C-alpha positions as CSV (number, residue, x, y, z in Angstrom):
1,X,-100.0,-83.9,97.4
2,X,-102.0,-82.6,98.6
3,X,-102.3,-78.3,98.0
4,X,-103.6,-76.0,100.8
5,X,-107.1,-75.7,101.0
6,X,-108.6,-71.6,102.4
7,X,-111.3,-72.4,104.6
8,X,-113.7,-70.0,107.3
9,X,-115.2,-71.0,110.6
10,X,-117.4,-69.4,111.8
11,X,-118.1,-69.4,115.8
12,X,-121.2,-68.2,117.9
13,X,-121.8,-68.9,121.5
14,X,-122.5,-68.3,125.5
15,X,-119.1,-65.7,126.3
16,X,-117.3,-67.8,128.3
17,X,-112.8,-67.3,129.2
18,X,-110.6,-69.2,126.8
19,X,-112.9,-69.8,124.0
20,X,-110.2,-67.8,121.5
21,X,-107.5,-69.6,122.9
22,X,-109.4,-73.0,122.8
23,X,-111.2,-72.9,119.1
24,X,-107.6,-71.7,117.5
25,X,-105.9,-75.2,119.8
26,X,-108.0,-77.0,117.4
27,X,-106.8,-75.4,115.0
28,X,-103.2,-75.5,115.4
29,X,-103.6,-79.6,116.1
30,X,-104.4,-80.2,112.9
31,X,-102.3,-78.0,111.4
32,X,-103.9,-74.3,110.3
33,X,-102.6,-71.7,110.1
34,X,-104.7,-68.9,110.7
35,X,-104.5,-66.2,108.1
36,X,-107.1,-63.8,109.8
37,X,-108.9,-64.1,113.2
38,X,-111.6,-61.3,114.7
39,X,-113.5,-61.7,117.4
40,X,-116.5,-59.7,119.0
41,X,-118.6,-60.2,122.6
42,X,-122.6,-58.5,122.1
43,X,-122.3,-57.8,126.1
44,X,-125.6,-57.3,125.3
45,X,-126.5,-60.8,124.8
46,X,-124.1,-63.2,126.9
47,X,-122.8,-63.9,123.0
48,X,-119.5,-64.6,121.9
49,X,-118.8,-64.0,117.4
50,X,-115.9,-65.4,115.9
51,X,-114.8,-65.6,112.3
52,X,-111.6,-67.9,112.1
53,X,-109.5,-67.7,108.2
54,X,-107.4,-71.0,108.1
55,X,-105.2,-72.3,105.6
56,X,-104.4,-75.4,105.5
57,X,-105.3,-79.9,104.7
58,X,-108.7,-80.5,106.1
59,X,-111.0,-83.4,107.5
60,X,-114.1,-81.2,107.9
61,X,-115.5,-84.2,109.9
62,X,-113.0,-84.7,112.5
63,X,-111.9,-81.0,113.2
64,X,-116.0,-79.7,113.7
65,X,-116.2,-82.2,116.0
66,X,-113.1,-81.6,117.8
67,X,-115.1,-77.7,118.7
68,X,-118.1,-78.8,119.4
69,X,-116.6,-80.9,122.0
70,X,-115.2,-77.3,122.9
71,X,-117.5,-75.3,122.9
72,X,-119.9,-74.3,125.6
73,X,-123.5,-75.9,124.3
74,X,-125.6,-74.1,122.4
75,X,-122.8,-73.4,120.4
76,X,-123.3,-72.6,116.5
77,X,-119.8,-73.4,113.9
78,X,-120.0,-73.4,109.9
79,X,-116.3,-74.5,107.8
80,X,-117.2,-73.1,104.5
81,X,-114.5,-72.8,101.1
82,X,-113.4,-68.8,101.7
83,X,-114.1,-67.1,98.7
84,X,-114.8,-63.1,97.7
85,X,-118.0,-62.0,99.4
86,X,-121.3,-61.3,96.5
87,X,-122.2,-57.5,97.5
88,X,-125.2,-55.4,97.0
89,X,-125.1,-52.0,97.1
90,X,-128.3,-49.6,97.9
91,X,-127.8,-45.7,96.3
92,X,-129.4,-42.3,96.4
93,X,-127.8,-39.4,94.6
94,X,-124.8,-39.4,95.9
95,X,-121.9,-40.1,94.0
96,X,-118.6,-40.1,96.8
97,X,-118.5,-42.9,98.8
98,X,-120.0,-45.7,95.8
99,X,-117.6,-44.2,94.3
100,X,-114.5,-45.4,96.6
101,X,-116.7,-48.3,96.7
102,X,-116.2,-49.2,92.8
103,X,-112.7,-47.8,92.9
104,X,-111.9,-50.5,96.1
105,X,-113.6,-53.4,94.8
106,X,-112.1,-53.6,91.7
107,X,-108.8,-52.8,91.5
108,X,-108.4,-55.3,95.3
109,X,-108.9,-52.7,98.3
110,X,-112.2,-53.8,99.3
111,X,-112.1,-57.9,98.8
112,X,-116.1,-58.4,97.3
113,X,-118.1,-59.4,94.3
114,X,-120.3,-56.0,93.6
115,X,-123.1,-57.9,92.1
116,X,-125.3,-55.0,91.6
117,X,-126.0,-51.7,93.0
118,X,-130.2,-50.5,93.0
119,X,-130.4,-47.0,93.2
120,X,-133.9,-45.2,94.0
121,X,-132.4,-42.1,91.4
122,X,-131.3,-42.8,88.2
123,X,-128.3,-39.9,88.7
124,X,-125.6,-43.2,89.5
125,X,-126.3,-45.2,86.7
126,X,-123.2,-44.3,84.3
127,X,-120.9,-44.7,86.4
128,X,-121.5,-48.2,88.2
129,X,-122.0,-49.1,84.3
130,X,-119.1,-47.8,83.7
131,X,-117.5,-51.0,85.9
132,X,-120.0,-54.0,84.7
133,X,-122.4,-53.5,87.4
134,X,-125.4,-54.0,86.0
135,X,-128.5,-50.9,87.4
136,X,-131.4,-51.6,88.7
137,X,-133.4,-48.9,89.3
138,X,-136.0,-48.4,92.3
139,X,-138.3,-45.5,92.3
140,X,-139.8,-43.6,93.8
141,X,-142.2,-41.9,91.6
142,X,-146.2,-40.9,92.4
143,X,-144.5,-43.6,95.5
144,X,-146.1,-42.7,99.1
145,X,-143.3,-44.2,101.1
146,X,-144.8,-46.5,102.5
147,X,-145.6,-47.9,98.6
148,X,-142.0,-47.4,98.1
149,X,-140.6,-49.5,101.1
150,X,-143.1,-52.3,100.5
151,X,-141.9,-52.4,96.8
152,X,-138.2,-52.3,97.6
153,X,-138.3,-55.6,100.5
154,X,-140.1,-57.1,97.8
155,X,-136.8,-57.9,95.9
156,X,-134.7,-58.8,98.5
């Protein structure tokens, strides 16, 4: 017996009527359960964006082929294993927002893994390190704004 997997389907394509129905009907045809679904239309560009978390037994190539035949030309779709996203948080001196994010990530209220916190002041280092998360200081001392931005930009 196969165990159920969780995967995330991301779809980007030109917007048109019926896209949600087409995509979800294909998921139903493949006996996949939709655990979560979010969609958005950028009216400025006419692009449709959809993120669907699915659970079931997957035949990736058949599912993607069925989606390709149902989606408009110029569509992009990808299917990846579901998992916690790794993020980096950029901070200055204020602790309240960072503290909220650290607490939520630590106790399951925010489904992410905080890989590191980068700050331009050392003020929040001790808070971050209490959660066993690396803190990286990108000091701005003695640098112009442009020099600091270039230094920070080189890290990504």
